[in-house]
N, C-alpha and C positions, 0 to 999 in steps of 0.2 A: 352720130351713131346712136342706136337705141340703147336702152338700159341693158338689154340682154347681149347686145354686141360688145358693150363696154365690159360686162361681166366675163364674156368669153375671152376678150383680150387680156384682162387681168388674170383670169384663171390660167391661160396659156403661159403667161409670164411667170406666175407662181410655180407652176409645174416644172418649167424649165429650170427655175432656180432651186427647187427643193427635191425633185425626184432624181436620185442618183442613177447613172447609166446602168448599174447592176440591177436596179429595180425596174428596168425597161426590157429585160430579157425574159423569154418564156420560162415558166416554172418547170424545173427539171426533176426535183425530188421533194420529199416531204419537208425537208429543212428550208426549202424556198418559201414555204407558207408559214406566216406568223399567226398563231392562234391566241396569244396572250395567256393570262392566267397566273396563278401564284407560282407555278413551277416553270414558267416560260423562260427560254433563253434565246438570244438573237444569234442567227447564223454568222452574221458579220456586221461591221459598222454601218454599211450602207442600208441594211435592213432596219437597223435601230434608228438611223437618222430619218429614213422615210416614214416609219411608224410615228416617231415623235413629232415630226413636222405636221403630219395629218391629224394626229391626236390634238395638238395644240390649236390647229385651225378648225377643228370640228369635223374633219373630212373622213374620219372613220365611220361616221353616221351622218352624212351631210344634210339629210332631209329632216333629221330629228330637231326639235326645238333646242335652242342654246342652253336653256336651264337644265336639260337632260344630257348635255355633253355633245350635242350636234352643232351644225353650223347654221341651222334655221333657214336653209335654202328653200326657195319656192320649187314646185315641181319642175318648172321650166329651167331654173338654174341648176337643179340637180341633174337634169338631163344633159345640159351643157357640160357639166363636170364629167359625167360618164363618157360623153363623146370625146372630150379632150384627153381623158386618161387613156381611152382606147386608141386614140390617134398616135400616142407615143408608146403604146404597149405597156403602160404602167401596171405593175402588179397591185392587187388590193393591199392596202397597208395592214389590214387586220381581217382575218377570217374568224367567224364566230357564229355558233348557233344562237348566241344571245342576240346578235344583230339580225340574223335572218328569220328567227322564229319567236323566241321569247320576247324580244323587244317590241315587235308589233302587238303582241298579245297584251303586254303591260301598258302600252300606250292606249289601248282600247278598254281594258278591264281593270287596270291597276289603280290603287289609291295614289294620291299625290305623294304620300310618304314613300310608297314602293317605287314610284317613278323616279323620284329624286335619288333614292339610294341605288337601286339596281341598274337603272338605265345609265347613270353616270359611271358606274363600275364597268358596265359592258363597253361603253364608248371609250373608256380609258384603257381597255384591255386588262383590267385587273382580275376579273373572274372568268374562268372558262366553264361553260355550261354543257351538259349533255341532256338528252331527252329520254325520259322513262315512259314510254308508251306501250310498245308491243310486249306480249307475254307468250310463253308456250301455250298454244291453243287459242290465243287472242291476238291475231294479226289483222287480217282483213275485217274480221268481226271484233274490232277493238273494244266495243262497248261491253263485251262479255268478260272483260278483265276481272281478275280475282284478287290482286294485291289488296290487302284490307288494312284500314287504319282504325284501330279501336279507340274510341273516345275515352280519355282518362281525365277529363276536366280541363286542365290548362295545357294539355298536349295530347297528341295521338301516339299510339304505338303501332308501327307499321310492320307487317310481315308479308312476304311474297317474293316474286321473282319477275324481272324484266329480261327481255332478250333482244338482240340486235341493237344494243345500246351503243351508238357510235362514240368512240373515244372515251368511254366511261372510265377506263383506267387512267386517263390523263385529265379528266374534268375535276373542277373544284366543287361545283354545285350541280344539282339536277332539278329540272322541272318535271314533275312526276304525276301521273294519273293514279289516284288511289280510291278504291271503293270505300265509302264511309257509311253507306246504307245498303244492306243486302236485299231490301224489299223492293227497291225501285231501280230497274236496269239503267235508265238514262238519267234520272234525277237522284242518283245515289253515288256520284263520283265527285271527288274534290281535287282541284288542281293545286298540288303542293309544291313548295320550294324548300330544299334543304341541302346542307353541306354533305359532300361525299365522304368527309372524314368523321361523320357522326358514327359512334360505336354501333356495330351491327350491319354496316354497309360493306359489301365486298364485291369484287368483280373478277371475271375470268374471261380472257380473250378467246374468241372463236376463230379458228383457222379457216380461211377461205380457199377455194380452188386456185386462186391466183398466188397462194403462198404468203399473202399479206393479210393483216387482220385489223381493220379499223373498228370491228364490232366486238361486243362483249356480252356475256351474261352478267346480270347484276342481281345481287341477292340482298334482301332486307330481313334481318333477324332481330325482332324487338327494337326497331329503330324509333327513337323518341323524336317527334317533330313538334315544335312549339305551335300552339293553336293559332298564332297570328301569321304563320308562314304559308298562306294560301292566296290564290288570286281569284277574283270574282266572288262568288258566293259559295258557302259550304253546300255540298251536294249538287251544285250546278256547274261543276268543272267541265262537263261535256260541252257546254256552250263555248268555254275558252278553248277546249281541245279542238273543236271543229274550226274555229277561227284560225288557230295556229296551223292546222293541217293545210289550209289554203296557202299560207306563206311557205310551209315546208315544200309543198309541191311546186311552187314557183322556183324555189331554190334548186330543187333537183332538176327541174326542166332547164335551168340556165336561162330563164327569161330575160335576165339583165346582163347576160354575158355576150361579149363580142367574139369570143374564141370560135364558136361554131359558124360564125359568118365568114371566117377567114377561108381563103381558097385552098382546099385540100389538094387539088390537082397540081397546082404550081409547087406546093410544098413537097409533095411526093416525087415530082419530077426532079427537083433539086437533089433529093436524097437517093433516088434509085435510077435516074437516067430516063431514057425514052420509055414510054408506057405503051402497053398493048392498046390498039384502037378501041376495042370493046370496053376495056377497063377505063380508058380515057373518057369515053362517053358516059359511063356510070359515074365517074368522078364529077363530070360537068353537071350531070343531073343532081348530084348531091349538093354541089355548090349553089345551084339555083334554089334548091329546097332549104338549104341552110340560111341563105339570105332572106328567103320568104319567112322562115321561122323567126329570124332576128327582127324583121319588120313587124310580124305579128306580136312578138314580145314587147316591142316598144309601144305598139298600139294598146296592148293590154295594160301596161303600166300607166299609160296616160289615162285610160278609162278608170283604172283603180283610183287614181289621184282625184278625179272629179266625181267619183261615186257613180259611175255608169257601167261598171263591169258586171257581167253576169256572175252570180255566186258560184256557179260550177265551172267558170273559165279556168281556174287553176288546174282542174282535172284534165281539161283539154290541153293546156300547156304542158302539164306533166307527162301525159301520154306522148304527145308529139315530140317533146324534147328528149325523152329517154329513148324512144325508138330511133330518133335521128342520131343520138350519140352511139347507140349500138351499131347502127349502119356505118358511121364514120370509122369505127375501129375495125369492122369487117373489111372495109376498103383498104385500110392501112395494112392489114394482114395480107390481103390479096395482092397488093402492090409489092410487098416486101418478099413474097415467096417463102421458100423454106428457111431462109436466113433469119427471119423474124420469129421463127418458132424456137430459136435458141433461148435457153433459160437462165444462164448465169454469167455469160462472158462480159468483158469490159466493152466489147464492140456494140453490144445491145443494151448497155447500161443496166446490166443485171437482169436481162430479159424483160425490160420495160414494155416493149410493144405487146408481147404475148400476155404478160401479167395484166396490163391495162385492158386488153381485149377481154380476157376472162372476167375481170372485175365488172365490166359493163353488163354482164349477164344478170347482175343483181339490180340494175337500174329499173327493170320492169317489175320488180318485186317490192323494193323498199319504197316507203311513203305511199303505199297503195298499189296493188298489182295492176298491170295493164288491163286485165279482164274487168276489175272493179271500176277502173277509170272509164272504160268503154260503156259499161252499164250506166254509170252516172251521166255520161255525155248523151247517150241515147234517150235516157229518161228525162233529164232536166233541161238539156239544150235543144235536142231534136224533137222532144216531146213524143217519142214513139210509144205505142202501147206496150204494156208489159206482157210477158209470156203467159 
């Protein structure tokens, strides 16, 4: 056997021994997802056992170096682990903006001291992070942000507002874009890190059309941020922000998720019985496109790991992934008929199909609108002339 075959066999045996049956079932509600953090609680003993086993093995962040809480797996080994977890339907042991977004930025721009402190906390699920990017009037044109940090010598005093801050009301810390020089639009932003319990920080949930609200408004009123709590260079936070946005768009697109590659047609037939022939054909087309997207995602991740990915590829993945997800939920609604429009009954799990369908409408807005993604793709990948 090759080294990779041996690793696969060992991984398969480890998963069989450590992943409880309950953690191999599809996610049904918010409590099925473990986010970690100071205020986190486990839904059940199985969720706790699965998280702790992966944490101790370094499998919450398997490709990160061991000194930062990971398992130090090679790209090929990390891919095998993903494949073997997908094979048994294992849930992620830890979901975290720290893993998906801040972690990659720290690995690239952070000091050694920052890496050892923050990355290990992220890997162990000790700190839950949120992202302070968008502001009222500064969404797609993010660089126009106005939240300002006044230099007070050994600290900044930050005032301003962020919006669409996912889970800000549940987060422990925030990675935040703050203007520190009003005279330079691009080279006047600093990428700061600070505790959400700092005096002057407050949040207000935003109610969505789905009736649920992962988003918040976040307010900063004379918030004191120590001068050493920034990543990269002072006034060069836009460099960090752009790098992180690429990872955010990968996360939104679901580039590393096997869920969208699952056959939706077979699943809906089990749930609703025989399907209309026209709808069945649309479902088959979706399944083919979902498998193609999954293959494209694997190819992209492989190219990232060897440094051959186009810088604008996350935009392409984000656009394709979000449009595919919207299409998936449209088909679920079409197959379910009027019954899935129900909003509150136990039969529909509190209106989950309809609420999830409405939630997907935000996919083509959050993390960069589809229109902006298409502009970037046309300009940077297809190299089309500007208007």
